[in-house]
N, C-alpha and C positions, 0 to 999 in steps of 0.2 A: 860276659861278667855279668857276677852274682854280686851287685852291690845292693844293699839296701838303701831305701829311700832316706832323706832326714825324716828326724820326729821333729823338727821344726817346719814352720811353716813362713818363708823367708820373703823380704821384697826386693824386686830388683836394684842390685847395688849399685844405680846411678842417680845421680841426680834427677827430682821430678822434672820431666819436661824432655828428657834425653831420650832420643832414638837409638836403639841398641840394636846392634846385628852379632848373632851367635857365629863367632866361625868357629868353634870347635866345641862340642856338647862332651857329656860324661864319657860316652863311647868312641867318641873318634879324638878324643884327647891323648896325646902320649906323655906320662903313663894316664891311664883311665882314671875315671872319676872325679874331673877337674872339669872345669869350664870356661873358656876365653871369649872374651866379647869384647866390642867396642862401639863407643860412639858414633852415632854418623850425621853429617850434614855440618861439618866447622868443628868446632872444638874451642881451649881446651874442654874436658870432660872431668865433670867432678864425680870421686868415688865416692858412696857415702854408705855407712853401716846397714846391711842387710836385715837388722834384727837387736832388740836392746838387749845390752851386754856389758862387759869390763873387758878393756884393753890389755892384751898379755903381753904383747911382743909388738915391738915397733925400730923397723930397720928404716932408716931415712937419709944415710950420706952417700948413695953411690949412683955417680950420672951415666956411666957409658953403657952401651950396649954390647952384649958377649954373644961370641960364637961357641955354644956350649956343648955342640956333638963333641963328645968323649972326654970332655971336663969331668972332673969327680964333683960330685955334692958341696966340698968343700970349696970349692972355685967356683961356684953359681953363685954370686953377690947381686942380688935382688933388693929392691927395698919392698917391703910389706908390712902389714898390721896383720897380728889374729886376736880375734875378738872371742872372749867363752860367753856363750850364753848361758841362761837359767837351765835349760834342757841337757846340760851336758853336751852337748855339741860346740865347736869353734869354727867359725869363717875365717876364712884367709882370701885378703885383698892384695895383690902382687903386681910390680912393675910400674909402681907409681913413680914421677917425678920428684926428683932429688930437693929435700929441702920442705915438699906442700904437705906431707903430714902435721910436722912440725910447727907449719905455719899454720893448719888448722885447729894448733891446739891439742894435737892427740898424744898420750903420753900412758905409759904403761900404768895401770890402775885408775884409768879414769872410765869413768861409767857412762857410755854412751846412748843414746835413744835410738832406734831406728829411724835412718834419713840424717844423720849426722856428718857432716864432710869427713872424710878420712885423708885425701889426697886427689892428685890431678892424677888423671891416665897419663901414660906414658910408654916408651919403652925400654926400660933398664934393666938391667941383668940379661937374663935368658929371654930374649921376646923378638920375635918376628916382627916388629912396626908395632905403635901403639894401640893397647889393649889394656885391660884388664882380665888377671887370671883369677878366678873366683871358685874357691873349694869349701866344702862342709868337710871337719873331720873329728873325729875322736881320740884326742894325744891319747896315749899310755900314760901313767899318773904321776910318773917322776921323768924328767930327762927328755919329753913328749915333742921336743920340738928343737932343730938345729939349731945353732944360732945365725950360722951365714946361711944365706938362702932358705929359714923357713921351712924347714920340708920335717913332717912328719914322722919319726922316728918308728923303728918296728911296721913297715907298712908296704913290705912285699905283696905284691897283687893288689894292693891299693884297697887291705882290708879294713886301714882305720876311715876310707873315705866315704862319704855318704854322697848319693843322689840329690841332690836342691830340689826340694820343694818350693815352687815360686809363685805365690799369689797373684793375680791377674793378668795371667799368659793361660794360652789355649793348653789344657791338658797338666796343666801345671808343672810341669819339666822344661829344663830348656832342650831346642832340638836344632843342631848345626844349619845354618841359612836360614832362621827365623829372627823375625824382626819383631 
């Protein structure tokens, strides 16, 4: 897989003090280029912005876990937040609990600082248990994100995804099984 590393360096997208485990890194995730992680040792876990930016998409109204194998993207109803960053990259946070982004005051157009609460980790949508699906991408200029599911368009082969560079972890890149 020949993904480029992100331009930006991001914080771990969980509230300070949260121990996280990486269940799927950018190589193991299907499709590749995304990260699955979950809080360890209790919960609920607060998901936070990985860097300063402007909220561009919020979907917060779903409450069901779905069996998504073979389901078309138009039926993959996930809760998610997309944030646009000054470096041209966007970060996505998926599977949060219904209403948790609204409760956190997250809405389209809001500028958030790194560490701002975005919602609560859950298993809504195409999730195999409570976790955060995190990705860094560069959407195309128009219609770059699907409304349902919040998927990057024109992303065959994950060409629009970037490998997140993360401050404060060994090697700066998430690895499956790491804490």
